[in-house]
N, C-alpha and C positions, 0 to 999 in steps of 0.2 A: 307579294310575293308567293309564288307558288307553294304550298304546305310540302311538299316531297322536297322543294329543292331548302327550303329553309331549315326541316329535321338536317338536311345533309348538311348544310354551313354551320350549325349547333355542332352537330357528332363531331366534324372536324375541327372547329373550335378546340373542343373539350380534350382530341387526340392529342392535336397541336402543343393544349398547354400540360397533359399529362406528361408527354415527350420532355419537355424544357424543365418540367417540376422532376422529374427522374434526373435528367442531365445535372443539374443543381443541388443533387441529392437530400431533397424536400419528401421523395416517396416514402412513407409510413412503410415500414417493413414490417409484415404482419408476423405473429409467432403460429407456426403452423404443429399440431400435434397430430399424432404423437411419433416421436421421433423415437431416435435412438442415441445408446452412449456411442460416443466414437471418439478415435484419438488419432491425428494426423500431423505427421511432423516433417517439413520444408526447409529447405535452404533460405536464409533470409540474409545473405550477406557476407564478408568478409572482416575483420578489423582491419584495423592499418599495417598489424605485424603478418597479416596473410591468415589467421585463424578463422574455420570455419565457425561460422552461428547459425543456429539452425530456429525455425520458432515451432512452436508445437502448438497445435488446436485441441482445446478440450471441450465437446461439447455433451450435455446430458438431457434425458429427454423430453425436459418440460421449456427448451427454448433460451436456455443459458450456454454462452460459449465464453471460454477463457483462451487467450492467445497469449501464451509467454516463451521468449524467448532465451537461448543458453548464455546470452550475454547479460551478465549482472542476474540472472534467474527473473528478468521483467515482465510483468504483465502488462503486455503491448496495447490489450484491449480486453475490455468483458462486457458483455452483451448482456442486457435483462429486458425483459417483459415489463412494461404497466401498465396499467390498472385496464388498459382496454389493448392490451395484445400487442400492444406497438415496441419492437427493441430496440435501442439506444443504448451506444456504448458509451457508460458510466466512469471510465477512467481515463485520466490526461497522460497523453503520450505523442510519440512521432507516426509519420506512414511509413517510416524506412529506416533503416541499422543508423545511416548516417547523422539522421538527428541527434541521436544518441551518443553517437559517438564526437561529437562538436559538442558538447557538456548540457549538462540538466541538472534541475534539482532533485535528483535522486528519484526522479518516477517512476512508481511500480517496482521498485529493485530490493532484490534479498540486501539485509544491510549487515555487516560485521566488519573486523571482529566482534566490536563493539558499537551498537548502536546509542545514538546521541552522544553527551561530551565528556572527555575525561577530563578536569582541569588540569591544566598546567601541561596537559600532554604526556603526563608520569603519572607510576602508582608504586608502590610499594608493596613487594609481596613474598613470605616468607625473609624476610629482612634486606630483599635486594631491590633496587631501584632501577625499574624499566622507562625507558624513555621513547614516545613513543613522534611520532610524526605530526605535526604541529599543523593543521589544515582550517582553522578556526578562530583567527589569534593568535591567541596565547596557547589553545587546547586543541583538543584531538577529536572531531567531529563522525561518527559513523566510519570509523575504521580506519581512516587516514587519508593520505593524500590518492592511492590503491587499493580501496575497500572490495567488501564482496560482490559491491555493484558494477566494479569496472574490470569485472576477471571471467574469462568464458567457461561456464561450469560443463560438466558432462553429464549426458543423458544414459543412466543407470538402468531406468526403465519408462516406456512408453507405451500404454494399452489401455484399454478397454476393458472392464469385466462385470457381470453379472449387472449391478447398481451403479458402478462406480468409472469416473475414467480419471487416469493417475499419470503423474509426471515425476520420477525421481530426478534428483540433479546430486551430484557430487562434485566437491571441490576438497584439495588437501591446501592448506594455507601454512607454507612452510614457516620453519623455526624464526625467528627472526621478522618477517614479516610485519613492516608500519611500524618495527621496534617489539612486539609482542612476542612473548617467549611460547616455546614448544610448536611440534608439527602437530598442526589442528585439522584432523579427519572430518567434512564434514557433509552431511546429508539435510539435503531439504524437500519435503514432498507435497506437491499441489494434487487435491484430489476434490474433482465435482461430481457430487452425487446426483443421484436422481431427486432427492428431497431437497435440493436447490441450496446447496450446501457450497463454500469452497474452504477445505482445511487446508491449511498450512502445518506442517510438519518439521521441526528443525531438531536435528539430531547431531552430535559431535563428540569424540572423543581427542584426548589428548598425551603426549607422551614426555611433558614438563608440566610443572604448575602455571597455569595461565588464568586468565579472566574470558569470559565469551559471554555477547549479549547481543542476541539475532532477532531481526524481525523483517518487517516489509515495511515497504513508503508509497503505496498506491495512494495515490491522490485522488477521488473519489469527488463527481458530482453525479448526483442521482436522478439530475432532470437531463443528465447526458452532457459530455465533456464540451467545452467550449458554450456552452448553453448560457453563460450567464453568473453572476454570485452564487453562492451555497447562504447567503445569509436569512433565508427565509426555510433553509431546513429545520428541523426540529430535532433536536437533539439530548439524549439521556443518557449521563455518565455514573455509572453506578461505584460512587465515589463521594466520601463524605470530606475527605482532605487532600491535598497537593502538597509538591514539594518546591516552595518558591527557590526562587534563582537572585544572586546576583547581578550585576554591572554588566558582565561578562557572562552571562545567562550559564553558570554555574550553581549547583543546588546550595542551600545551603547549612543543608543536613536538618533542618527540620520539617515538621509536617504541620501542615496549616490548613482551620479549620476552614471550608468552602461555605459556610454557611453566613447568608446576610453578605456576601459579597458577589462579584459580578462572575466570579469560578463556579458557580454553583449551579451544578447541571442535574443536581440529583433528581429533580422533575422535568419532565420535556419543557424546554424552550426554545427559541429560534436560535441559532447562531451568531443573528444581528440584533439582539435585540440588547445586548448591554456591552457589545464589541468596542464602542467609544471609550469605554471608562479603564478598557485597559490601556496603563502606560507606554506597553511597546507595540502599541498600533494594531494589538490583535491577540491573536491566540495562541502561545507554542511554550503548552505547558506540560508535565507531567504529574498524571492523577495517581492517588495510592488508591486502588481498588478494595473494594469488601471480599473479603473471604480469604482461604487459604492459600497459601503459595504452593506452586504446581498442582495444583487442586483446579477441574473446570469450573469457571464460574461466570454470569453476565458481567461484561466488562462495557457495552455501549449497543445504543439504539439510535439508529438515524431514521427519521420518515421526512421525503419531499413531497409537500401536498399537490401540486400541480399534476407531477406523475401517478404518484400513489405509491411510488416505491418505498419499500420499508430494508434497513438493511440493521440486522442483530450480530453482535461480535460477542461471541465470550472465549475465556481463554485462560490457559493455567499461570499465564503470568503474575506477577502484583501490583503491573503498572500499565499506562494508558498514556502514552502520550498525543495530546490533540494539538494540532496545527492548523491554521485557518489560511493557511497560504499566502502570509503577511509578503513573503520573496518574491511574489510574481507581482510585476509590473507591466505584461503587456508585450515585452519585445519579443519571447518567445514565441513562434506559432508552431503551433502542434497540427496536430490530422485535423486534415481539408483544410488545412491554412490557416485554424482557428488560432486569435492573438489569445494567449492566458495570463489576465489580469489579474489583481489582487481581490481576493476572496474568491476566489474562481474556481475553488476545489476545499477539500476537507482532507487531512487526513491524520487517521487513529493507529496509531503503531504501539502494539501491546507490546512490552518488554520490562525489562528489572531498571531500577530506579537510573537515573543517569547521575555520572561520577560519584555509583557504589562503590568502585575499587579505593578511593580514598575516605569514602565516607562509613567506618565499622558497624554503625547503628543502623545503617541499609542492609535488606535483601543480599545475602553474598553471592556474587556472580563468579566464584572459584570454580575453576574445574580443574581435579588433579589426574594423574594417570589411573585407571582402572576405573574410575567415574565415566557417567555417559551423562552427556547434556542432552535435556530432551523439554521440548517446550511444542503447545500443540495450540493454534489461533484455528477457529472458525466462525465463517461470516452465512449467514443465512439470508436469504432474498426472498421479499415476500411480497404482496401489495396490497393496501385496505382502500 
């Protein structure tokens, strides 16, 4: 074959392969620097009752991009570069609003009024018993049937300024909503910074004594959403103790040592190393963080060896729930049509301890008129 013709054939083949590769979304998206801090607000659809839902894109100058929608304050996607500069979306979710409206296991959502479980779906405050919506057997889970994850939040601010891209959302939970007392005015602020931090700040005030425990329920896979299980991720949790639970997954009230148990992540350990020893089929446990309540402290650190991505979490909260997505079974098809299987992600939800309203020995979650609820959680991203 003529040499010139041979070269042309090879080049044509390369172009055809590259084109088909891109159509299948397998092309590596390279991080291009320098960029700039930016915020963009776009319509994302409407709820079943006609409420407008927007999606807000926060971008920093280091190729991190967070997309957050006003429905549930949900982190729809979070793109971060690997050690070679290739960016991937590292949170589970759906390509469109309809996927979320059909129901899902709290993908990326703001959780409230009370994150995690309240036993028996009731608690007593100042001598009065409050009965809550039971949506997890006999218990109340993540705020009830219609929690903060299923309401449309209002955009108070969406702007890039200096080294920050910020989205401030507000929602007022009415007195009696899901059984909780008091009109609770809530503010949640997502801030993406130029030093690769995603900060989540939660604020609230009330006109009646109530209980509050807000968090975010992002499902992370640092190798890329839908790329397989997270059992090879290396995890460190800054906690010597955890809160054991009964058969209904309600805390017993005791604090148990993690030492010499499969619950011990005080030193980096792969998530899958001892997961088969957990009697409920995987991890779904609250850890008691070292450090003082309301003081910023290291909570956890995760490293994914194939991509080199690292995520470090700091928080002012006293606990963190480690969930190894044992409830996923492949029936949910997420972004790009990928099936989300068991152990396909991990959640690290900063929080007060589960069932604290019924456990006087736990740090209090009571908020009274004139007081301000305020917690901060920071995720820092890097590679190695």
